[in-house]
N, C-alpha and C positions, 0 to 999 in steps of 0.2 A: 317837310322832309324832301329831299334830293330824289331824283329819279335813277334808278339802276337801269331801266330800258324803257324808250320812250319811241313807239311807233306811231305813224301817220300816215294814213290812207296807204296802208300796204295792200297790193295786189299781188297775185301769182297765178300767172297762167302757164299751161302745160300744153305744148303744141304738138300736134298729132299730124304725121306725113301724110300728104295726099293718098286717097286709096283710087286704084284704077277700077272703072266700072264698065266692062265693056271696051268699047274704042275710045270712052272718055275718061276724066278723071276728075274727081271730086276736088274743091280747093282746098288750101291747108286750115284744119280747124282747130280751133284752141279751147281747151278745158279750164274755165275758170274756177280755181279753187278758192282763192281768198278776195274778196271783193270790197276793198277799202277799209281794212283795219287799223282803227286808232286805239291806242292802249298806252297807258303810263304804269308801270310798276316802281314803286317806292324801293331803296335801299333798306333791306332788311325784312320787306315785306315777304309773307308765304302766299302765294297764289295759285289756285288749281284751276286749270284748264278743261272744262267738259264738253262733250258734244257728242252726237252718236257717230257710227261710221262713215267716213267721207265728208264729215262737217268742216275739215280743214284744221283741226287743232293739231296734228303730228307735223303737217306742212309748216304751220305758223312757229312751232316750237323749233324745226329746223333752220328756219330763217333767223329766229332768235339766237340760236347755237352757231350762226354763220357757217352751218354744214350745206346752206341753200341760199340764193340771193332773191330776193324779191323781184318781180316785174317790173313795180314803180313804186313810188312811195319813199318816204323817209323813214330812216332806224339808226337811233342814236344808243350806243353801250355804253354806259359809264363815261359819259361824255363824249364819245368818239364818235365821229359820222361814219359808222360801221359800213352804210350802204356805199358809201364813195372810196372805202379802201380797196387797194388790189387785193389779189389771193394770198401773197405773202405776207402782207400787213395784216389782213384778217385771220390768217393762221397764227401769227402770233399772238394777236389778241385774244383769240379762241384760247390759246395756251395757256394765256397769262390770267383770263378773267373767268373763265368757264371751266364747270365740272359736270360730267354728264352721265346718269343712271339710266338703264335701259331694263325693260322686262326681260330680255334672253341673257342679262347677267354679263356676255361677251369675255367670260375669263379663258386663259391661255389653259387648255387641258392639261399640259405636261408641266406646268409651273407651279408652284406652291403659292399659297394665299399671300405669303410676304412677298414673294416673287411678282405676283400680279399687282399688287398694290404698288410696288416701287416703279412699274412700268412706264407712266407717265412722266416720270422725273427723268429718265433716261434721256428725254430730249433736251433737258436744261443744262447748266453749267455747274449743278449742285454736285459736290462728291457723293460716290457712291455709298459710303458709311454713312454720309448725312441723311440720304435717302432711306436706308435700310432702318435708321433708328426714328424717321419720322413715319414710316411705314408699321415699323412695331407698335409705335404709340397709339396709331390710328385703328389698327387692329385691336389693341386693349379697349381702346375706347367704344368699339361697337360690340365688345363681348366676345372676340375670338382670339384672346392671349395665349390660349392653350391650342390652336389650332392653326397657327403660323406656318407649319411644316406640313399641312394637309394640302392634296391635291384637291381640285375641284370635285372630282368623282367620290371623294370620302366626305363631302360636305352636303348637308340638306340644301334644300332651295333658298330658305330663310338665311341659312349662314354664307351661301353663295353671293345673294343680295348684299349681306353687309359686307363681305370683301370688295363688292363693287360700289359700296358708299365710301369704304375707306379709301379706295382707288380714287375716286372723284373729289375727295379732299387733299390728296396728296400735295398738290401743288398750291394749296391754300387759295382756291378761287374766291371771287367775289360772290359768285352767283352759280346755284347748283340747278339744272335743268334735267326733270326727271319724266322719262315716257313710260307710262304703265308700270311703274317700279313693283307694284303688288300684283299684275296680272297673272304671275303663274304661283302664287302663294295661297296657303289656306288663310281663312279668316284671323285665326289666332295670331298666325304668323305676319300678317298683314297689320296686324294693330301693333305688334311690337317694332315692326321697321316704319310705322308712322310714328311711334314713339320718339325713334332716333330722329327722324326728319324734323321732329319739333325740337328737339335736343341742339341738331345744327342750327335752324333757325334761330334758336335763343342765342346761339353763340356770335350771331351778327350776320350769317349769310342770308342773301336773298334766295329764295326758291321758287321756280315754277315748275309745276307737276300736272302732267297731263293724265287723267283718270276717266273711266266710265263708271267708276264707284262712288255712290253718294257717300257711303261711310267714310271713305278715304278723302274726299272732297270736302267733308266737314271738317277735318283736322286742321285744314287752311285758314287763314284769316279773311279770304276773300274768293268768291268762286265766279269765273268767268264763263259763260255759256256761248257756245259757237254752234251756229246752224248755216247750213248752205254758205259757207264761206262768210258770213257776218256775225258780230257781235250781236247776241239778243239779250 
């Protein structure tokens, strides 16, 4: 099976500016968050990333999602040398290949569920009517066919996360990246959302999901554990 994501010896260092201490100043210090991550994720795989706070899992997901750059190492995304692309090319690849789902939903409060789902497509050349048709189909798929005209304030947390899932699927990405997608949900709603993730994965999408929840991680086909910036 071919790789969707290939990481080789990925490191990430955040540099802190020197601090003045009396008449002298301390040298520039680096915080080494990722320390040589090598990982292959196959096309169509459902993988969970687990680790305690500060382990580097969210930083790794940001690098995979082309929201940040590694300090060193090699990263290939769907066969592209993602690490070597300039910012514009990375942005194009991100919009075409990746869908994002976050813990905090990030829905526009004054927009309806349908309008929120349509939003990522506005940066493409797809006609607005086609975007709305596709968004309506996705909302039906996640069980919100009767909530398309509701604004986020009129939806439960689980319903808002369903809108976020539909939004992530609008541009038909190959890969879905999810950062603690059940973190604000009760256990029953979490199980419902994870069942949707399984359906999305069974349709052929690759899923990389960050979670601290063992029950959520068990839904994935494989779990990778991070500790102190390394795979353990």
